[in-house]
C-alpha positions in Angstrom: 86.9 -61.5 -30.0 85.7 -62.9 -26.7 84.5 -61.0 -23.6 84.6 -62.3 -20.1 81.4 -61.6 -18.2 81.5 -61.5 -14.4 78.5 -63.1 -12.8 77.5 -61.4 -9.5 75.4 -63.4 -7.1 73.4 -61.9 -4.2 74.8 -64.7 -2.0 78.3 -65.7 -3.1 78.5 -68.3 -0.4 75.8 -71.0 -0.7 73.5 -71.5 2.3 75.0 -74.5 4.0 71.7 -75.4 5.8 71.6 -77.6 8.8 74.2 -80.4 9.0 72.9 -83.9 9.2 71.8 -84.8 12.7 74.0 -87.3 14.5 72.5 -89.2 17.4 74.3 -88.9 20.7 75.5 -92.0 22.4 73.0 -91.3 25.2 70.2 -91.2 22.6 70.9 -94.7 21.2 72.1 -96.4 24.4 69.7 -96.4 27.3 72.3 -97.7 29.7 74.6 -94.8 28.8 71.7 -92.4 29.3 71.1 -93.8 32.8 74.8 -93.6 33.6 74.8 -89.9 32.5 71.7 -89.4 34.6 73.4 -90.8 37.7 76.5 -88.7 37.1 74.3 -85.5 36.8 72.4 -86.4 39.9 75.6 -87.1 41.8 76.8 -83.5 40.9 73.5 -82.1 42.3 73.5 -84.5 45.3 76.9 -83.4 46.6 75.8 -79.8 46.7 73.7 -80.1 49.9 76.7 -81.8 51.7 79.0 -78.9 50.6 76.4 -76.4 51.8 76.1 -78.1 55.2 79.9 -78.1 55.4 79.9 -74.4 54.7 77.5 -73.9 57.6 79.6 -76.2 59.9 82.8 -74.2 59.1 81.0 -71.0 60.0 79.9 -72.2 63.4 82.8 -74.6 64.4 86.0 -73.3 62.8 87.4 -70.5 65.1 88.0 -67.2 63.4 91.4 -67.1 64.9 92.6 -70.1 62.8 94.7 -69.2 59.8 96.2 -70.9 56.8 99.9 -70.1 56.3 101.4 -71.5 53.1 104.2 -69.8 51.2 103.0 -66.2 50.8 99.4 -67.1 51.7 98.3 -65.9 55.1 94.5 -66.0 55.3 91.8 -66.9 57.8 91.0 -70.6 57.7 87.3 -69.8 57.6 87.7 -67.8 54.4 89.6 -70.5 52.7 87.0 -73.2 53.5 84.2 -70.8 52.6 85.7 -70.3 49.1 86.4 -74.0 48.6 83.1 -75.3 49.7 80.9 -72.6 48.3 82.8 -72.4 45.0 82.7 -76.2 44.6 79.0 -76.3 45.3 78.3 -73.7 42.6 80.7 -75.4 40.2 78.9 -78.8 40.6 75.5 -77.2 39.9 77.0 -75.7 36.7 78.6 -78.9 35.6 75.4 -80.9 36.3 73.4 -78.4 34.3 75.8 -78.4 31.4 75.9 -82.2 31.2 72.2 -82.3 31.5 71.9 -80.1 28.5 74.6 -81.9 26.5 73.6 -85.5 27.2 69.9 -85.7 28.3 67.9 -82.7 26.9 66.6 -82.7 23.4 69.3 -82.4 20.7 67.5 -81.3 17.6 68.4 -78.0 15.8 65.6 -75.5 15.8 65.3 -72.5 13.5 62.7 -69.8 12.9 62.2 -66.8 10.7 62.6 -63.3 12.3 59.3 -61.8 13.2 58.1 -58.3 14.0 58.5 -57.0 17.6 54.8 -57.3 18.4 53.4 -60.8 19.0 50.1 -62.0 17.7 47.9 -64.4 19.6 49.0 -67.2 17.4 52.7 -66.3 18.1 52.1 -66.4 21.8 50.4 -69.8 21.5 53.4 -71.0 19.5 55.8 -69.8 22.2 53.8 -71.6 24.9 53.9 -74.7 22.8 57.7 -74.3 22.5 57.9 -73.9 26.3 56.0 -77.1 26.8 58.2 -78.8 24.2 61.3 -77.6 26.0 59.9 -78.9 29.3 59.3 -82.2 27.6 62.8 -82.2 26.2 64.3 -82.0 29.7 63.3 -85.6 30.1 62.3 -84.8 33.7 59.3 -87.0 33.3 61.5 -90.0 32.8 64.6 -88.9 34.6 63.1 -88.2 37.9 66.4 -88.7 39.7 67.8 -85.6 38.1 64.7 -83.5 39.1 64.7 -84.8 42.7 68.4 -84.1 43.2 68.1 -80.6 41.6 65.2 -79.7 44.0 67.5 -80.5 46.9 70.7 -78.9 45.4 69.3 -75.4 44.5 67.7 -74.6 47.9 70.8 -75.9 49.6 72.8 -73.2 47.9 70.9 -70.6 49.8 72.2 -72.0 53.2 75.7 -70.4 52.9 74.2 -67.1 51.8 71.8 -67.1 54.7 74.4 -68.1 57.2 76.8 -65.3 56.1 74.1 -62.7 56.9 74.8 -63.5 60.5 78.0 -61.6 60.1 76.0 -58.4 59.6 75.6 -58.3 63.4 73.4 -59.6 66.2 69.7 -60.2 65.5 68.1 -56.8 66.3 65.5 -58.1 68.8 64.1 -55.8 71.5 66.7 -56.9 74.0 69.6 -56.3 71.6 68.3 -52.9 70.6 67.8 -51.9 74.2 71.4 -52.9 75.1 73.0 -51.4 72.0 71.6 -48.7 69.7 69.0 -47.5 72.2 71.6 -47.1 75.0 74.3 -44.4 75.4 77.1 -44.0 77.9 75.1 -41.4 79.8 74.1 -42.5 83.3 73.2 -40.9 86.6 76.0 -38.8 88.0 78.0 -38.5 84.8 79.3 -34.9 84.4 78.6 -32.8 81.4 81.9 -31.5 79.8 82.9 -29.5 76.8 83.4 -31.7 73.7 87.0 -30.6 73.0 88.6 -29.7 76.3 86.5 -32.1 78.5 86.1 -29.3 81.0 83.2 -29.6 83.5 80.5 -27.0 83.1 78.9 -25.0 85.9 75.3 -24.0 85.4 76.0 -20.6 86.9 78.7 -19.9 84.2 76.2 -20.1 81.3 74.7 -16.9 80.0 71.1 -16.7 78.8 71.1 -17.5 75.1 74.3 -19.4 75.1 74.8 -22.8 73.4 77.6 -25.2 74.3 78.6 -28.4 72.5 79.2 -31.0 75.1 79.8 -34.7 75.8 79.8 -37.1 78.8 82.9 -37.0 80.9 83.3 -40.8 80.8 83.9 -40.5 77.0 87.6 -40.0 78.1 87.6 -43.6 79.3 87.4 -44.8 75.7 90.4 -42.9 74.3 92.4 -46.1 74.1 89.9 -47.4 71.6 89.2 -44.8 68.9 86.6 -46.8 67.1 84.5 -47.4 70.2 85.0 -43.8 71.2 83.6 -42.7 67.8 80.6 -45.0 68.2 79.8 -43.7 71.7 80.2 -40.1 70.6 77.8 -40.6 67.7 75.1 -41.4 70.2 76.1 -39.4 73.3 76.9 -36.0 71.7 74.8 -33.2 73.3 74.1 -29.5 73.2 73.5 -27.4 76.3 71.4 -24.2 76.1 70.4 -21.6 78.7 67.1 -19.7 78.2 65.0 -17.4 80.3 62.7 -19.7 82.3 59.9 -17.3 81.8 60.1 -17.5 78.0 60.0 -21.3 77.6 57.5 -24.1 78.2 58.5 -26.8 80.7 56.0 -29.6 81.1 55.2 -31.0 84.5 56.9 -34.3 83.7 60.2 -32.4 83.0 60.3 -29.8 85.8 63.3 -31.5 87.3 65.1 -32.1 84.0 66.5 -28.5 83.9 68.4 -26.1 86.1 67.1 -22.5 86.0 66.5 -22.6 82.3 69.6 -24.7 81.5 68.5 -27.6 79.3 70.3 -30.4 77.5 69.3 -32.1 74.2 70.8 -34.7 71.9 72.9 -33.2 69.2 71.8 -35.8 66.7 68.9 -34.9 64.4 66.0 -37.3 64.5 65.6 -37.3 60.7 68.7 -38.9 59.3 71.2 -38.4 62.2 73.1 -35.2 61.2 74.8 -33.3 64.0 73.0 -30.0 64.7 74.0 -26.8 66.5 72.6 -23.9 64.4 71.0 -21.9 67.2 68.5 -19.0 67.0 68.6 -17.3 70.4 65.5 -15.2 69.9 63.2 -18.0 68.7 64.8 -20.8 70.7 64.9 -22.8 67.5 67.7 -25.3 66.6 68.1 -25.9 62.9 69.6 -29.0 61.2 72.0 -28.0 58.3 71.2 -31.1 56.3 67.5 -30.9 55.6 66.4 -27.9 57.6 64.5 -29.8 60.3 63.8 -27.2 63.0 63.3 -28.0 66.7 61.9 -25.7 69.4 64.1 -26.1 72.4 61.9 -23.8 74.3 59.1 -26.4 74.1 60.8 -29.7 74.8 62.5 -29.9 71.4 59.3 -30.4 69.3 59.6 -30.3 65.5 58.3 -27.0 64.1 59.5 -27.4 60.5 61.2 -29.9 58.2 61.1 -33.7 57.6 62.0 -34.8 61.1 59.1 -36.7 62.6 60.2 -36.9 66.3 61.1 -34.3 69.0 64.7 -33.9 69.8 65.5 -36.2 72.8 66.1 -34.3 76.0 68.7 -35.4 78.6 67.5 -35.0 82.3 70.2 -33.0 84.2 70.8 -31.6 87.6 73.9 -30.2 89.5 76.3 -31.8 91.9 77.3 -30.2 95.3 79.7 -27.9 93.5 77.2 -26.6 90.9 78.6 -28.6 88.0 76.0 -30.1 85.6 75.5 -33.9 85.8 73.1 -36.3 84.1 70.2 -37.6 86.1 70.0 -40.7 83.8 70.5 -41.8 80.3 68.1 -40.5 77.6 64.6 -41.8 78.2 64.1 -42.5 74.4 66.5 -43.7 71.7 68.5 -40.9 70.1 69.2 -40.5 66.4 67.2 -41.2 63.3 64.1 -43.4 63.3 64.0 -47.0 62.4 61.2 -49.5 61.8 61.2 -51.3 65.1 61.5 -48.2 67.2 58.8 -47.6 69.8 57.7 -44.0 69.5 55.0 -44.0 72.1 57.3 -42.3 74.7 58.5 -39.5 72.5 57.4 -36.1 73.7 54.7 -34.4 71.7 53.5 -30.8 71.9 50.9 -30.6 74.6 52.2 -33.6 76.7 52.3 -32.9 80.4 
């Protein structure tokens, strides 16, 4: 009587180990290695030319040019940006892959798994491996690759930097003064209601009343809704009437109001929310977003909340018929603060 005994192994598949190392053709033939080096350097060397081509397309190819082929209808600039930028990145990748395949060290390396923490000896070993890896790049001998790579990688930054120009004009003092720091308010522009565009008479306003208003010339932008929205975002105002005996009017602003009728920007100086929550008794205006509170009876100074600047006041007067008109644009930029903004002319409590 015979009994079959099944033998169970912990590792039914034998450990194959590392296969026998086979030298690459670039390891045994120096001429082949130099040819591979030249090919890799050529990949890196073309990258700056493609990057310069990208920049040239940005500046010299009109945005109105298009490419029309079958169902493709696209701006010519975009097509060239994709071709030149994509090819530049592709060549860096091809060069790096070929560098690793044909030039860098080609020996298998294995190590035992180790605890998560590293000892001093382990750290020294890692540094030694790093130095070994650096040595395996062959950059000491293959200086052409290193030189071409030093030129190729920085060149890739050129297209990225150039496309930043599409974010808008450089925000220098002159640009800011002509754009974000300027509104469509000007001397002689009538104040009108923000929905019906009806002119407002100072005599028609009751004490304690608040009116949401806009410049009359906003109607000139109705043909361009986008531009009209941008102008409204900066020029929106509120008009309030208070008892002149209950408010503080500094000497420098005596002619900015008409018998207690004052005009302020509707845009909060914190993050730019529109505000019109009016407390008649306290003369306070509250922002609904973050509860910044401005005292309109004291030149719009901040009395509570995160806003750091007084609410800009628009100088106003009346025309011959008693309608409210602006004396000028705002004397300080409206809206939320920004880094380059000059705050020395903002009104502060106690200013004359």
